[in-house]
C-alpha positions as MATLAB code, in Angstrom:
seq = 'XXXXXXXXXXXXXXXXXXXXXXXXXXXXXXXXXXXXXXXXXXXXXXXXXXXXXXXXXXXXXXXXXXXXXXXXXXXXXXXXXXXXXXXXXXXXXXXXXXXXXXXXXXXXXXXXXXXXXXXXXXXXXXXXXXXXXXXXXXXXXXXXXXXXXXXXXXXXXXXXXXXXXXXXXXXXXXXXXXXXXXXXXXXXXXXXXXXXXXXXXXXXXXXXXXXXXXXXXXXXXXXXXXXXXXXXXXXXXXXXXX';
ca = [
     100.784   28.876   12.509;
     103.384   26.524   11.162;
     104.717   26.922    7.688;
     101.755   29.034    6.719;
      99.126   26.337    7.753;
      96.472   26.942   10.389;
      95.616   24.155   12.780;
      92.119   24.217   14.208;
      90.847   21.919   16.944;
      87.523   21.232   18.560;
      86.378   19.578   21.771;
      85.796   16.185   20.131;
      89.484   15.791   19.486;
      90.224   15.925   23.187;
      87.471   13.496   24.329;
      88.453   10.030   25.582;
      88.280    7.008   23.326;
      85.185    5.630   25.117;
      83.145    8.433   23.716;
      84.666    8.751   20.326;
      84.425    5.023   19.525;
      80.538    4.915   19.881;
      78.468    4.657   16.665;
      76.575    7.687   15.629;
      72.967    8.196   16.741;
      71.654    8.354   13.188;
      73.056    4.941   12.342;
      71.364    3.356   15.417;
      67.955    4.748   14.422;
      68.306    3.393   10.880;
      69.241   -0.044   12.169;
      66.293   -0.078   14.612;
      63.851    0.923   11.863;
      65.098   -1.771    9.524;
      64.817   -4.375   12.288;
      61.213   -3.419   13.101;
      60.192   -3.521    9.421;
      61.676   -6.976    9.010;
      59.855   -8.177   12.156;
      56.491   -6.844   10.899;
      56.977   -8.449    7.512;
      57.834  -11.755    9.160;
      54.694  -11.500   11.373;
      52.470  -10.785    8.384;
      53.863  -13.719    6.524;
      53.123  -16.008    9.526;
      49.449  -14.801   10.094;
      46.430  -17.061    9.160;
      43.402  -15.776    7.269;
      39.798  -16.446    8.527;
      39.085  -18.504    5.408;
      41.828  -20.937    6.431;
      40.246  -21.410    9.891;
      36.603  -21.633    8.715;
      35.977  -21.725    4.989;
      33.015  -20.003    3.396;
      29.716  -21.995    3.461;
      28.704  -23.804    0.334;
      25.239  -24.933   -0.805;
      24.581  -28.650   -0.804;
      23.208  -29.417   -4.242;
      21.566  -32.673   -3.144;
      19.716  -31.053   -0.230;
      18.170  -28.370   -2.419;
      16.938  -30.893   -4.979;
      15.577  -33.447   -2.512;
      11.836  -33.548   -1.803;
      12.174  -32.706    1.859;
      14.633  -29.840    1.498;
      13.448  -28.448   -1.798;
      12.784  -24.738   -1.719;
       9.592  -23.467   -3.302;
      10.125  -20.847   -5.925;
       8.424  -17.538   -5.286;
       5.830  -16.080   -7.603;
       6.913  -12.798   -9.098;
       3.699  -12.204  -11.028;
       0.905  -10.244   -9.345;
      -2.500  -11.212  -10.743;
      -5.117   -8.444  -10.582;
      -7.815   -8.969  -13.211;
      -7.156  -11.907  -15.430;
      -8.480  -15.430  -16.085;
      -5.527  -16.807  -14.154;
      -6.606  -14.939  -11.022;
     -10.127  -16.356  -11.332;
      -8.743  -19.861  -11.670;
      -6.501  -19.451   -8.628;
      -9.419  -18.063   -6.607;
     -11.611  -21.015   -7.598;
      -8.894  -23.444   -6.548;
      -8.517  -21.720   -3.160;
     -12.296  -21.792   -2.593;
     -12.414  -25.504   -3.396;
      -9.642  -26.148   -0.886;
     -11.559  -24.236    1.792;
     -14.702  -26.247    1.059;
     -12.781  -29.489    1.403;
     -11.335  -28.470    4.769;
     -14.667  -27.232    6.157;
     -16.664  -30.202    4.880;
     -18.975  -28.246    2.594;
     -20.704  -29.875   -0.295;
     -22.181  -32.806    1.637;
     -25.803  -33.350    0.666;
     -28.367  -34.659    3.107;
     -30.579  -37.562    2.212;
     -33.944  -36.714    0.728;
     -35.800  -38.049    3.763;
     -33.674  -36.008    6.155;
     -34.148  -32.850    4.108;
     -37.905  -33.328    3.985;
     -38.046  -33.956    7.721;
     -36.006  -30.826    8.381;
     -38.327  -28.768    6.160;
     -41.354  -30.090    8.055;
     -39.781  -29.179   11.394;
     -38.966  -25.653   10.245;
     -42.455  -25.137    8.812;
     -44.052  -26.412   12.037;
     -41.932  -24.025   14.113;
     -42.991  -21.131   11.885;
     -46.608  -22.173   12.260;
     -46.306  -22.215   16.041;
     -44.631  -18.802   16.003;
     -47.540  -17.395   13.974;
     -50.012  -18.955   16.391;
     -48.196  -17.446   19.343;
     -48.600  -14.014   17.773;
     -52.405  -14.358   17.706;
     -52.863  -16.189   21.023;
     -55.957  -15.417   23.114;
     -55.418  -13.760   26.469;
     -56.867  -15.380   29.573;
     -58.474  -12.858   31.886;
     -57.897  -13.995   35.493;
     -61.070  -12.162   36.594;
     -63.445  -13.411   33.907;
     -63.202  -17.129   33.164;
     -65.600  -18.745   30.691;
     -67.983  -21.426   31.889;
     -67.093  -25.070   31.343;
     -69.451  -26.363   28.674;
     -67.969  -29.832   28.369;
     -67.611  -32.778   30.690;
     -63.970  -33.359   31.484;
     -62.333  -36.406   29.954;
     -59.170  -38.306   30.673;
     -56.941  -36.685   28.023;
     -58.018  -33.063   28.558;
     -55.646  -30.313   29.659;
     -57.027  -27.810   32.147;
     -56.032  -24.657   34.006;
     -56.338  -25.075   37.777;
     -56.524  -22.222   40.292;
     -55.005  -22.342   43.782;
     -54.913  -19.838   46.617;
     -51.485  -19.620   48.205;
     -51.157  -18.740   51.877;
     -50.705  -16.457   53.762;
     -51.949  -13.712   51.408;
     -54.375  -15.958   49.507;
     -52.612  -15.035   46.288;
     -54.075  -16.726   43.237;
     -51.737  -19.107   41.458;
     -52.475  -21.161   38.358;
     -51.161  -24.492   37.107;
     -51.650  -26.444   33.898;
     -52.361  -30.143   34.187;
     -53.597  -33.220   32.377;
     -56.737  -34.982   33.597;
     -56.070  -38.601   34.555;
     -59.383  -39.430   36.265;
     -62.727  -37.681   36.722;
     -65.355  -38.946   39.173;
     -67.696  -37.508   41.770;
     -66.838  -33.939   40.742;
     -63.192  -34.512   41.562;
     -60.287  -34.783   39.180;
     -56.964  -36.520   39.470;
     -54.516  -34.308   37.588;
     -50.895  -34.694   36.532;
     -49.500  -31.152   36.679;
     -47.012  -29.645   34.215;
     -44.345  -26.989   34.756;
     -44.055  -23.752   32.813;
     -40.755  -23.655   30.893;
     -41.309  -20.419   28.997;
     -44.157  -18.159   30.041;
     -43.759  -15.742   27.140;
     -44.217  -18.456   24.512;
     -46.575  -20.606   26.586;
     -44.339  -23.674   26.717;
     -44.972  -26.426   29.281;
     -43.443  -29.796   30.060;
     -43.917  -32.615   32.537;
     -41.435  -32.570   35.450;
     -38.962  -35.383   36.030;
     -40.885  -36.400   39.165;
     -44.627  -36.678   38.583;
     -46.805  -34.190   40.470;
     -50.223  -35.856   40.755;
     -52.988  -34.689   43.075;
     -56.799  -34.617   43.338;
     -58.676  -31.311   43.105;
     -62.310  -30.302   43.132;
     -64.062  -29.460   39.905;
     -64.621  -25.903   41.132;
     -60.854  -25.265   41.038;
     -60.741  -25.983   37.315;
     -61.201  -22.667   35.504;
     -60.396  -23.235   31.821;
     -60.474  -26.221   29.504;
     -57.405  -25.686   27.321;
     -57.205  -26.508   23.598;
     -55.470  -29.632   22.373;
     -51.745  -29.519   23.102;
     -49.190  -29.647   20.331;
     -45.618  -30.858   20.604;
     -42.892  -28.846   18.926;
     -39.121  -28.423   18.816;
     -36.482  -30.213   16.764;
     -34.023  -30.824   19.616;
     -34.517  -33.862   21.831;
     -34.762  -31.674   24.926;
     -37.547  -29.572   23.410;
     -39.575  -32.420   21.933;
     -41.376  -32.797   25.266;
     -42.510  -29.136   25.262;
     -46.207  -28.401   24.729;
     -48.065  -25.332   23.577;
     -51.807  -24.620   23.801;
     -52.105  -21.476   21.687;
     -53.026  -19.396   24.756;
     -51.263  -16.382   26.259;
     -50.584  -16.872   29.986;
     -48.735  -13.584   30.586;
     -51.529  -12.110   32.730;
     -51.513  -15.095   35.095;
     -49.253  -16.007   37.980;
     -48.541  -19.432   36.591;
     -46.181  -22.117   37.875;
];
């Protein structure tokens, strides 16, 4: 105590000048914070936006209005039952007919020929339904002298079992109880269809081998391949026919 005054001291008063001359810790933190904020603000001011690198796309007015790039407007109306729906359906059907080639009319001669072919096929089909069966064990007697244009049913015995086989042929020559016959081939046994082979099969047989004189043959079929087919109005299903 000196003159009634108290003198107090602490440890900081006795520290060396190196320590006492340093700035306070609080001031350093404030300075660092201000520096970082200024750096961030400077960085934000220097950044580039995506629009500056690549701008937003814009629609080309000329491309949308040109014929090639013109966009078709969509239909927002849904037609259920109205005259407009019927008209649109008729237009669509006409377009389909144009693409498929409908509407072409055949000539009158072609149409008449086609009708005749169809009617003849129906007639043959009806005849096939009422065909007479040929009994292989009871042949009728030949009551007519064979002529050149007749079609006959010829019987053969095939070795070694002597199995009876039948062939249809056309008489080419008849003399001395022998016949020269041009044989046909069976194309469809169920419908009794026959045709001449590509290579002629002509041979002479005795009159005794001829079992049945067939009716007059009739050509049928509209296709070129079937125009050579013949039918005799006889059912050959009970025969082993070639």
